C-alpha positions in Angstrom: 37.4 -63.1 -1.9 34.0 -64.7 -2.5 32.3 -61.3 -2.3 34.7 -59.8 -4.9 33.5 -62.5 -7.3 29.9 -61.7 -6.7 29.3 -64.5 -4.2 28.1 -64.7 -0.6 30.4 -65.9 2.1 28.9 -69.2 3.2 28.8 -69.5 6.9 28.0 -73.2 7.0 27.4 -76.1 4.8 24.1 -76.8 3.1 22.3 -79.8 1.7 20.3 -80.1 -1.4 16.5 -80.6 -1.0 16.6 -83.8 -3.0 19.0 -86.5 -4.3 22.1 -86.5 -6.6 19.8 -87.7 -9.4 17.6 -84.7 -9.1 20.4 -82.1 -9.0 21.7 -83.2 -12.4 18.2 -82.3 -13.7 17.5 -85.5 -15.6 14.6 -84.1 -17.6 16.9 -81.6 -19.3 19.5 -84.3 -20.4 17.5 -84.8 -23.6 19.2 -81.6 -24.7 22.4 -83.6 -25.0 20.9 -87.0 -26.1 18.8 -85.7 -29.0 21.5 -83.7 -30.9 24.1 -86.4 -30.4 21.7 -89.0 -31.8 20.9 -86.7 -34.8 24.6 -86.0 -35.5 25.4 -89.8 -35.2 22.7 -90.6 -37.8 24.0 -87.9 -40.2 27.6 -88.8 -39.8 27.1 -92.5 -40.2 25.1 -92.5 -43.4 28.3 -92.8 -45.5 30.6 -95.0 -43.4 28.1 -97.0 -41.4 27.3 -96.7 -37.7 30.1 -97.1 -35.2 28.0 -98.1 -32.2 30.7 -98.0 -29.6 31.7 -94.4 -30.6 28.0 -93.4 -30.4 27.7 -94.8 -26.9 30.9 -93.1 -25.7 30.0 -89.7 -27.1 26.5 -90.0 -25.7 27.9 -90.7 -22.2 30.4 -87.8 -22.4 27.7 -85.4 -23.5 25.3 -86.4 -20.7 28.1 -86.4 -18.0 29.3 -82.9 -19.0 25.7 -81.5 -19.0 25.1 -83.1 -15.6 28.3 -81.4 -14.3 27.2 -78.1 -15.7 23.7 -78.4 -14.3 25.1 -79.1 -10.8 27.5 -76.1 -11.0 24.6 -73.9 -12.1 22.7 -74.6 -8.9 25.9 -74.3 -6.9 26.8 -70.8 -8.2 23.3 -69.6 -8.2 22.9 -70.4 -4.5 26.2 -68.7 -3.7 24.9 -65.6 -5.4 21.7 -65.7 -3.3 19.4 -67.5 -5.7 17.8 -71.0 -5.4 17.0 -70.4 -1.7 14.3 -73.1 -1.8 16.7 -75.8 -3.0 19.3 -75.8 -0.2 18.9 -76.0 3.5 21.4 -75.9 6.5 23.3 -79.1 6.7 21.9 -81.8 8.9 23.7 -84.8 10.3 20.7 -86.9 9.4 20.9 -86.4 5.6 21.4 -89.5 3.5 24.6 -90.1 1.5 22.3 -89.8 -1.6 21.8 -86.1 -0.6 24.2 -83.7 -2.2 26.1 -81.5 0.2 26.9 -78.0 -1.1 30.7 -78.3 -0.7 30.7 -81.7 -2.5 29.3 -80.3 -5.7 32.5 -78.8 -7.2 34.4 -82.0 -6.4 31.8 -84.3 -8.0 31.6 -82.0 -11.0 35.4 -82.1 -11.3 35.4 -86.0 -11.3 32.7 -86.0 -14.0 34.9 -83.6 -16.1 37.9 -85.8 -15.6 36.0 -88.9 -16.8 34.7 -86.9 -19.8 38.3 -85.8 -20.6 39.6 -89.4 -20.6 36.7 -90.6 -22.8 37.2 -87.6 -25.2 40.9 -88.4 -25.6 40.0 -92.0 -26.5 37.4 -90.8 -29.0 39.9 -88.3 -30.5 42.6 -90.9 -30.9 40.1 -93.2 -32.7 38.3 -90.6 -34.8 39.1 -86.9 -35.1 41.2 -84.6 -32.9 38.9 -81.8 -33.8 36.6 -83.0 -31.1 39.1 -81.8 -28.4 38.8 -78.0 -29.0 35.1 -78.4 -29.7 34.7 -80.2 -26.3 36.7 -77.6 -24.5 34.6 -74.9 -26.0 31.5 -76.5 -24.7 32.9 -77.0 -21.3 34.1 -73.3 -21.0 30.7 -72.1 -22.2 28.9 -74.3 -19.6 31.1 -73.1 -16.8 30.9 -69.4 -17.7 27.1 -69.7 -18.0 26.7 -69.2 -14.3 30.2 -68.7 -12.8 31.5 -65.3 -11.7 30.1 -61.8 -11.2 29.8 -61.3 -15.0 28.5 -64.8 -15.9 27.0 -65.2 -19.4 23.6 -65.6 -18.0 23.9 -62.3 -16.0 24.9 -60.6 -19.3 21.9 -61.7 -21.2 23.9 -64.2 -23.2 22.5 -67.4 -21.7 20.4 -68.2 -24.7 23.4 -67.8 -27.0 25.7 -70.0 -24.8 23.1 -72.8 -24.6 22.4 -72.6 -28.3 26.1 -73.1 -29.1 27.0 -75.7 -26.4 23.9 -77.8 -26.9 23.3 -77.2 -30.6 26.2 -77.3 -33.1 28.8 -78.7 -30.7 27.2 -82.0 -29.9 25.9 -82.5 -33.4 29.3 -81.8 -35.0 31.2 -83.9 -32.5 28.9 -86.8 -33.0 29.3 -86.5 -36.8 33.1 -86.4 -36.5 33.4 -89.5 -34.3 31.4 -91.4 -36.9 34.0 -90.6 -39.6 32.4 -87.5 -41.2 34.9 -85.0 -42.7 34.9 -81.3 -41.9 32.3 -79.7 -44.1 30.3 -76.4 -44.1 27.1 -78.4 -43.9 28.1 -79.2 -40.3 27.0 -75.7 -39.4 23.6 -76.2 -41.1 22.4 -79.4 -39.7 22.5 -78.3 -36.0 20.7 -75.0 -36.6 17.2 -76.3 -35.5 18.8 -77.8 -32.3 20.5 -74.5 -31.5 17.2 -72.6 -31.8 15.4 -75.2 -29.7 17.9 -74.8 -26.9 17.5 -71.0 -27.1 13.7 -71.4 -26.7 14.2 -73.6 -23.6 16.6 -71.1 -21.9 14.4 -68.1 -22.8 11.3 -69.9 -21.4 13.2 -70.5 -18.1 14.3 -66.9 -18.0 10.8 -65.5 -18.7 9.4 -67.7 -15.9 12.2 -66.6 -13.5 12.1 -62.8 -14.2 11.1 -61.9 -10.6 13.6 -64.4 -9.0 16.5 -63.3 -11.3 15.9 -59.6 -10.9 18.3 -59.0 -8.0 21.3 -61.1 -9.3 21.3 -61.1 -13.1 20.1 -59.3 -16.2 18.8 -61.9 -18.5 17.4 -61.0 -21.9 13.9 -61.5 -20.5 14.6 -58.8 -17.9 16.3 -56.5 -20.3 13.5 -56.4 -22.8 10.5 -57.1 -20.5 8.1 -60.0 -20.2 5.8 -59.2 -23.1 8.6 -58.6 -25.6 10.4 -61.7 -24.3 7.3 -63.8 -25.1 7.2 -62.3 -28.6 10.9 -63.2 -29.0 10.1 -66.7 -27.9 7.4 -67.0 -30.5 9.9 -65.7 -33.2 12.5 -68.3 -32.1 9.9 -71.0 -32.3 8.9 -69.9 -35.8 12.5 -69.8 -36.9 13.0 -73.3 -35.5 10.3 -74.7 -37.7 11.5 -72.7 -40.8 15.0 -74.0 -40.3 13.8 -77.5 -39.8 11.8 -77.5 -42.9 14.6 -76.0 -45.0 17.4 -78.2 -43.6 15.6 -81.5 -43.4 13.0 -81.1 -46.1 10.3 -82.9 -44.2 6.8 -82.0 -43.2 7.2 -84.3 -40.3 8.7 -81.5 -38.2 5.2 -79.9 -38.1 4.0 -82.8 -35.9 5.4 -81.1 -32.8 3.7 -77.7 -33.6 0.9 -78.2 -31.0 3.5 -78.3 -28.2 5.0 -75.0 -29.5 1.5 -73.4 -29.5 0.8 -74.7 -26.0 4.1 -73.2 -24.8 3.2 -69.7 -26.0 -0.3 -70.0 -24.7 0.9 -71.1 -21.3 2.4 -67.6 -20.6 -1.1 -66.1 -21.0 -2.8 -68.4 -18.5 -2.8 -68.0 -14.8 -3.0 -71.8 -14.2 -1.7 -74.8 -16.0 1.5 -76.7 -16.7 4.9 -75.3 -15.7 6.2 -73.6 -18.9 9.6 -75.4 -18.6 7.7 -78.7 -18.7 6.2 -77.7 -22.0 9.5 -76.3 -23.3 11.2 -79.7 -22.5 8.3 -81.6 -24.1 8.6 -79.5 -27.2 12.3 -80.0 -27.4 11.9 -83.8 -27.2 9.0 -83.9 -29.6 10.6 -81.7 -32.2 14.0 -83.4 -31.9 12.3 -86.8 -32.3 10.6 -85.7 -35.5 13.9 -84.3 -36.9 15.6 -87.6 -36.1 12.7 -89.4 -37.9 13.2 -87.1 -40.9 17.0 -87.9 -40.9 16.3 -91.6 -40.9 14.0 -91.2 -43.9 16.4 -88.8 -45.6 19.3 -91.3 -45.5 
């Protein structure tokens, strides 16, 4: 059955090379924190900040991304990837070390906690957040699950752009009391493009590793064209930020964007994903600063 779904039959249990903290990829969690913060600031400018709602939506966003990150490693290893991250189970491993078979159960517990918190938020704000939250969860699960996962179809950038762009921003705005408005689709645009650049950076870096199991957009169009596409997405990120938030502050993160593109033409230097994450944080921070000044 596992083979029919595109997975290997696992003969034994495996352990992760590090701790539970590392498997949730803490560095990437800013992808949830930043858009939620921005959406909260935008949504609260009329009615005032509801701090408890902000904290709860922040927790739910981080927990669901943590669950998706764990499942991504889980499914990738079952498909024959991420060989260096898992090793045959040892009786000497610490309880802080994730065991491969534990990952789905821990992820399910996180999803359950998120569901309870989402129902509480919906009851105290807007029930629109329920279908929006379900959409984000489905996109996150389908990103790496199954033979025809979204990442294998070259749709990873699109899935990430939606689930970590408009969805957290809109949900954060709604729980602060904002009404449904077409501008809700405009404010998240820079965050959607930022997430697309992060996923594309990862896919360019992993072209050789991904070749046997998936067909990312970077593999489909080739490395050089993918780098050009990355540059175009970065340019669109800055254009959209300038148009939406009307602040020159967004240009303060431009050196990180230039360094990211330059990194792909150097044989040595920083991991491109480190630069992509740095750019995401820097650009998100200046957008948040612009929002504070705007309102």
